[in-house]
C-alpha positions in Angstrom: 4.1 -46.0 -37.8 7.4 -44.4 -38.7 7.6 -40.6 -38.5 10.5 -38.9 -40.2 11.6 -35.4 -39.3 14.6 -33.3 -40.0 16.8 -32.0 -37.2 15.8 -28.5 -38.0 12.1 -29.4 -37.9 12.5 -31.3 -34.7 14.3 -28.4 -33.1 11.6 -26.0 -34.2 8.8 -28.2 -32.8 10.7 -28.6 -29.5 11.2 -24.8 -29.1 7.6 -24.0 -29.9 6.0 -26.8 -27.8 5.2 -24.6 -24.8 4.2 -20.9 -24.3 2.7 -18.7 -21.7 0.3 -15.9 -22.6 -2.6 -13.7 -21.4 -6.2 -14.6 -21.3 -8.8 -12.3 -22.9 -12.1 -14.0 -22.1 -13.7 -17.4 -21.5 -16.6 -19.5 -22.8 -17.7 -21.8 -20.0 -20.7 -23.2 -21.9 -18.7 -25.8 -23.8 -17.7 -29.3 -22.5 -14.3 -27.8 -21.6 -13.6 -24.2 -20.9 -12.5 -22.4 -24.1 -10.3 -19.4 -23.8 -9.3 -16.6 -26.2 -5.6 -15.9 -25.5 -2.7 -13.9 -26.7 0.7 -15.7 -26.8 3.5 -14.3 -28.9 3.4 -10.7 -30.3 0.8 -10.9 -33.0 -0.3 -14.5 -32.2 -3.8 -14.8 -30.9 -5.8 -18.1 -30.5 -9.5 -18.3 -29.9 -11.5 -21.2 -28.4 -8.5 -22.9 -26.9 -9.5 -25.8 -24.7 -8.5 -25.9 -21.1 -7.9 -29.3 -19.5 -8.9 -29.1 -15.9 -8.4 -31.6 -13.1 -11.4 -33.8 -12.3 -13.7 -32.3 -9.6 -12.5 -28.7 -10.0 -13.5 -26.0 -12.5 -13.5 -22.2 -12.7 -14.3 -19.3 -15.0 -11.3 -16.9 -14.9 -11.9 -13.2 -14.8 -11.6 -11.5 -18.2 -8.8 -9.2 -19.1 -8.7 -5.7 -17.5 -9.4 -2.7 -19.8 -6.1 -1.3 -21.1 -5.5 2.0 -19.2 -3.4 3.4 -22.1 -5.9 2.4 -24.8 -7.9 5.6 -24.8 -4.8 7.8 -24.8 -3.3 5.8 -27.7 -6.4 6.0 -29.8 -6.6 9.8 -29.3 -3.0 10.1 -30.3 -3.4 8.0 -33.4 -6.5 9.9 -34.5 -4.6 13.2 -34.1 -1.7 12.0 -36.1 -4.0 10.8 -38.8 -5.9 14.0 -39.1 -8.7 12.9 -36.8 -10.6 10.9 -39.4 -11.1 7.3 -40.6 -9.8 4.4 -38.6 -7.2 6.7 -36.9 -4.3 4.4 -37.8 -5.5 1.7 -35.5 -4.8 -0.9 -38.2 -7.0 -3.5 -39.9 -7.1 -7.3 -40.2 -8.3 -10.0 -37.9 -7.5 -10.2 -34.1 -4.0 -11.3 -33.5 -2.3 -8.9 -36.0 0.5 -6.8 -34.6 -0.8 -3.8 -32.6 -4.3 -5.2 -31.9 -3.5 -7.2 -28.7 -4.8 -5.6 -25.5 -2.3 -4.9 -22.8 -4.5 -4.8 -19.7 -3.7 -7.1 -16.7 -5.0 -10.6 -17.3 -5.0 -14.2 -16.1 -2.1 -16.1 -17.5 -2.3 -19.5 -19.2 0.4 -22.1 -19.7 -0.1 -23.5 -23.2 1.1 -26.7 -24.7 1.2 -27.4 -28.5 0.5 -31.0 -29.5 3.5 -32.4 -31.4 5.0 -28.9 -31.5 2.2 -27.7 -33.9 1.1 -24.2 -33.2 -2.2 -25.0 -34.8 -3.2 -27.3 -31.9 -2.9 -25.4 -28.6 -4.2 -26.9 -25.3 -4.1 -24.9 -22.0 -2.7 -26.9 -19.1 -3.1 -24.3 -16.3 -4.4 -20.8 -15.7 -3.2 -18.6 -12.9 -4.2 -15.0 -12.0 -1.9 -12.9 -9.8 -4.6 -10.2 -9.6 -6.7 -12.4 -7.3 -4.5 -15.2 -5.9 -4.4 -15.6 -2.1 -1.0 -14.5 -0.9 1.0 -14.9 2.3 -0.2 -18.4 3.0 1.7 -20.5 5.6 3.5 -23.7 4.7 1.1 -26.5 4.1 -2.0 -24.3 3.6 -4.5 -25.1 0.9 -7.1 -22.6 -0.3 -9.8 -21.8 -2.9 -11.1 -18.4 -3.6 -13.1 -16.1 -5.9 -12.2 -12.6 -7.1 -10.3 -10.6 -4.4 -13.1 -8.0 -3.9 -15.6 -10.9 -3.2 -13.6 -12.2 -0.2 -15.2 -15.7 -0.7 -12.6 -18.2 0.5 -12.0 -21.7 1.8 -8.8 -22.0 3.8 -7.3 -25.2 5.2 -4.7 -24.0 7.7 -2.7 -25.8 10.4 -5.2 -24.6 13.1 -8.5 -25.4 11.3 -10.7 -25.0 8.3 -12.1 -21.5 7.6 -15.0 -20.9 5.1 -15.4 -17.1 4.6 -18.1 -15.1 2.9 -18.5 -11.4 2.9 -21.2 -10.1 5.2 -23.4 -8.7 2.4 -23.5 -12.0 0.6 -25.0 -15.4 1.5 -23.4 -18.5 2.8 -25.8 -21.4 2.3 -25.5 -25.2 2.6 -28.4 -27.4 1.5 -29.5 -30.8 0.4 -30.6 -30.9 -3.3 -32.7 -33.5 -5.1 -31.0 -36.3 -7.0 -31.3 -35.9 -10.8 -34.3 -37.6 -12.4 -32.7 -37.8 -15.9 -29.9 -36.4 -17.9 -31.9 -33.4 -19.0 -32.2 -32.2 -15.4 -28.4 -32.4 -15.1 -28.1 -30.2 -18.1 -25.6 -32.5 -19.8 -24.5 -32.0 -23.3 -24.4 -34.7 -26.0 -21.5 -35.4 -28.2 -22.7 -32.8 -30.8 -23.1 -30.2 -28.0 -26.7 -29.7 -28.8 -28.2 -30.6 -25.4 -28.4 -33.6 -23.2 -30.3 -36.8 -23.4 -32.0 -36.4 -26.7 -33.3 -39.2 -28.9 -31.7 -40.0 -32.3 -32.6 -42.9 -34.4 -34.5 -44.4 -31.5 -31.4 -44.3 -29.2 -30.6 -42.1 -26.3 -27.6 -39.9 -26.8 -24.9 -40.0 -24.2 -24.8 -36.7 -22.2 -21.8 -34.9 -20.8 -21.3 -32.3 -18.2 -23.6 -30.9 -15.5 -25.0 -27.6 -14.4 -24.6 -25.8 -11.1 -27.1 -26.9 -8.4 -27.4 -23.3 -7.2 -31.1 -22.9 -8.1 -32.0 -26.2 -6.4 -29.9 -25.2 -3.4 -31.8 -21.9 -3.0 -35.2 -23.7 -3.2 -34.3 -26.5 -0.8 -36.3 -27.1 2.4 -33.3 -28.7 4.1 -30.7 -26.0 4.5 -28.5 -23.8 6.7 -28.0 -20.2 5.6 -26.0 -17.3 7.0 -26.0 -13.6 5.9 -25.2 -10.3 7.5 -28.3 -10.3 9.7 -29.1 -13.9 10.7 -28.2 -17.5 10.8 -31.1 -19.6 9.6 -31.8 -23.3 9.3 -34.7 -25.3 7.9 -35.8 -28.9 7.8 -39.2 -29.2 6.1 -41.6 -27.1 8.2 -39.3 -26.7 11.1 -37.1 -23.6 11.4 -34.5 -22.0 13.7 -33.2 -18.5 13.4 -30.6 -16.5 15.3 -30.7 -12.7 14.6 -27.7 -10.6 15.7 -28.6 -8.3 18.5 -32.3 -9.4 18.4 -33.5 -12.9 19.2 -33.1 -16.6 18.7 -36.2 -18.5 17.7 -37.4 -22.1 17.0 -40.8 -22.4 15.2 -43.0 -24.8 13.2 -44.6 -23.4 10.0 -44.7 -19.8 11.3 -43.9 -17.8 14.4 -47.4 -18.4 15.8 -46.0 -21.8 16.8 -42.7 -20.9 18.3 -40.3 -20.5 21.2 -38.2 -17.3 21.4 -35.4 -15.9 23.5 -34.2 -12.3 23.6 -32.0 -10.4 26.1 -35.2 -9.3 27.9 -37.5 -12.3 27.9 -38.2 -15.9 26.9 -41.6 -17.0 25.5 -43.5 -20.0 24.3 -46.4 -19.5 21.9 -49.1 -21.6 20.2 -51.5 -19.5 18.2 -52.9 -16.9 20.6 -51.8 -18.8 23.7 -48.5 -17.2 25.1 -46.4 -17.8 28.2 -43.3 -15.7 28.8 -40.8 -15.1 31.5 -38.9 -11.8 32.1 -37.0 -10.2 35.0 -40.3 -9.4 36.7 -41.8 -12.9 36.8 -43.9 -15.5 34.9 -46.8 -14.3 32.7 -49.7 -15.3 30.5 -52.5 -13.4 28.7 -54.9 -16.2 29.5 -55.6 -18.3 32.6 -53.2 -21.3 33.0 -54.7 -24.7 33.5 -52.8 -27.8 34.8 -53.0 -31.2 33.1 -50.6 -34.0 32.1 -48.4 -33.3 29.1 -49.2 -35.9 26.3 -47.2 -34.2 23.6 -43.6 -34.2 24.7 -41.5 -37.3 24.0 -39.2 -38.8 26.6 
């Protein structure tokens, strides 16, 4: 196919093939993230697709509130006599004067064939939350700066950090039984794995496994008060400044150590040791152990 273009048109397309802008908000429910962005003064695009690298995805923070917006509105209302729209202007989003000016994430936008009607976002960065002062060779992932949830690969090791009022949890989750459990979307974006004309629709995408993680019975969890692990009905727990325990089903079948004692318990039978000696609430009988494995 031969495509003819004038020198002027080719120059215009070349000059308008890339832009940088500010990101207002994100819709992460679609097959690709779709962003509402401001580019040139008076140029706003909505639902712009963001092409992300396989295996990574994110939902950028929305734009900050404009600190001067309230002052400007009061000033405009005063100049207009305090009534009506207050001189704020009309029209659809993207007209001059309507673009917010708060700090925001910044997309790099490409325009297919130089057409401003077909924007695609190649990358989104956010200087409000980026990890700074990394050393040469470091690799990191992070959430919002106030969350302090980070994964850092540094020259001396790997550091996974979670704030002490939040949860750090690793768990095994069940494999998906069908496409509906994965939460995939079909080509018409109306849900995953539905029947049409007797044929199964192909599904796309997957949902977070967070809920399955929280319900898993094979897990390791840390928070500000304890480190806890579970495998089926077997548990271990280490509480800061308190105790370390291993138990089966509940603490009536447990072994526990604190700074003052160590005990073994099965139901109402208890044996413990402290600085004063060895103790039991019931008489101790001797017999061969048939339970412990070599």
